[in-house]
N, C-alpha and C positions, 0 to 999 in steps of 0.2 A: 488524647490529643485532638484539638478542635480543627475544623476545616479552615478557620481563619489563620491557622499557622502555615498554610500553604503559601509559598512565596508568590508575590503579586505577578512576577513575570511568567510564572507557570500558569496562573489563572488567566493571564492575558492570551496565552496560546489557544485557549478555547474559542476565541473569536477571530483567529487568524484565518484568512481565506486566500486561495490562489497559489499556495505553495505545495499542495498535495500532501499525501500521507507521509512520504519520505521527508519532506521539508519540515513538517510539524514534529515528527518523531525525532529528527536530529536536533532540532531546537530544544525539544523537551529534554533530551539526554544532556545537552550542554548545560541547561539549568540544573538538572538533577546532580550533575557532577560537582556543583558548588556546595551541595549538602550531602555528598556521598558518605561522609562520616556519621551521618544521622540515619541509621538504617530504618528506624521506625517511621521517620518523616518521609523518607524516600518511598517506602511502601504505601503510605497514605497518599502521597502525591500521585503515584502511578494509578492507584485505585480511583482517585478523583478524575484523572485524565481519561481513564477508561470509561467512566460514567458520562463525562461531559463530551467526549469525542467518541461516541459510541459506534461509529462506523469504521474505525481504524483498527484493522486486524493486527498491525505491527505492535500495538500497545499490549495486546494479549501475549504475544511472544516475548515482549520486553518484561512483562510482569513475571513470566515463568523463568526467564533467565535470572532475574534478580532474586527469585525465591531459591534458586539453586546455588547462589554464590554471593560474594562480597560486592556491594555496589561499586566500590572503587575499581574493581577489576572488571565486572560485568558490563558496566555502562560504556566505557571506551571500547570494549571488545564488540559489543552489539553495534555501536556506531560505525566502527571500522568495517564490520561485516555488511552492514546496510549500505554503506558508501561503495564498497567493492561490488556488491550485488547490483546496485543501481548502475554503475559504470558498465558492468558486464551485460546488463539488459539492454542498455543503449547501444553498445557495440554489436551485440547479437542482432538486434532489430535492424540496425543499419546494414549489416551484411545481408539480411533477408530482403530488405526493401530498396536498397540503393539503385538497383537496376530496373525498378518497376516504373513503367510509363505513367504519366499523369501526376497530378498534384495530390496532396493529402488533406484530409479533413480531420480535425481532432475534437474530441470531447474536452470541455474546459477543465482546468485545475490540476492537471497532472504535470509535475515537474519533470518526470521522465520523458514524456512526449515532447515537451518544450526543448529539452536537450537534444532529443532525436531530430526534431525538425530543424534545429540550428545546423545540423550536419546534412540533412537531406536537402535543405534549402528550398523547399517548395510547399506552400500551404495555401489552400483556397477553399472557399465554401462550395466550389464546384468540382472538387477533386474526385478521384476515382477510388481511393482507398481510405478507409477510416482508421484512426489511431486513438487508443484510449489507455489510460492507466487502470489500476484496480485498487480499491480501498480494502476489499476483502474478497477472497475467492474460496467458495465452498465446493462440495462434491458435484453440485448440479447447477449452481448459479454464481453470478458475480455481483458484488455490491460496488456501485460507482456513482459518480455525480449524475444528477438528473439530466437527461438529454442523451445519455449513452445508448439507451434502448433504441431511440429513434435513429441514431447514427448506425448502429449495427443492423437495423432493419433496412436502411437505405443503401448501405455500401458494404462490401467485404471489409471487415474490420479486424485489425490485429491488436491484441492486448499486450501491453508492455509493462511488466511488473517484476517483483522480487519475491523470493521464497517466503518472506515474513508476512505476505498477504494471504498465504494459503492456510486455511483453518478447517477443522473437521465440522461435520454437520451440527453437532450440539453447540459449538461456539458460533458458527455462522448464523444460526437461528436467533442469537441474542444481539446481533449487531444491526445497526441501522439508525437513520435519522431522517427528518423531512428533506434533507439535502440530497439524499441518496435514493437510488432505486435498484431493484433486483432484476438482473437480466439473465436469462438462461444461457449457459455456456455454449449450448449448441448453436447460438446465433453468431458466434465468432468464427473467423477463418483460422486463426492460430493464436496461441498464447505463448509469448516469450517470457520465460521465468529465469531471470539471471542469465546464465550462459547457454540456456537450452531453448529450443523451439519445440513446443508441445502441441499436440492436437487438443481441442477442448476436452475430449474424453480423458486424455492422459493427465491433463492438469487437474481435472476433477478427481481422478483416482489418487493423485498425490495428496490432495486435500483430505480425501476420505481416509487415507492410510494414517494420517496424524491422529485420528480418533482412537487408535489402538494404544497410543502412548501418552496422550495429553487429555485429561478430563477438562471440562469447562472451568 
């Protein structure tokens, strides 16, 4: 099966910007559901997306979910879980931050932080608290859009993300692109993962623990 067999709308996703990892992954699943009865093609498409969108940890989790079951079942199940986790992360971060004085500064491109800001109602480049998403989170570092490091260095910054961004060290080391940078987890104030507020060390330990169950 040749790469030219990949549906054009899936290829187009590799150049989408500004919707974050969650947005791209959900769009990819929607397109993959159209070919869910062609398991070999689905597998090739996910491998292609992993290669071309090499900073998105959720695609690694999606690939493993599809390896374990039928695409017609696993694709909508993964999408529902991702949407539920995203809603939980926004709700949890809102409870954490709603009473905090001062406005917020965000790293670009995270759909979750945009949803959160719509509820917090205050954003400014002169804010007192930083907000960012995560494209991948490993045992000791996070991968996110360039500019996140500067934000975390300048302000107390909270990461808002979902469990599908956590990956073990052997996987985290394979992820990245010129659009992303690696930031030590220790630079962040807290990490919201779905419905939990974790310390950076706790989030890193969660990612490390995945290594015992999931090879690269």
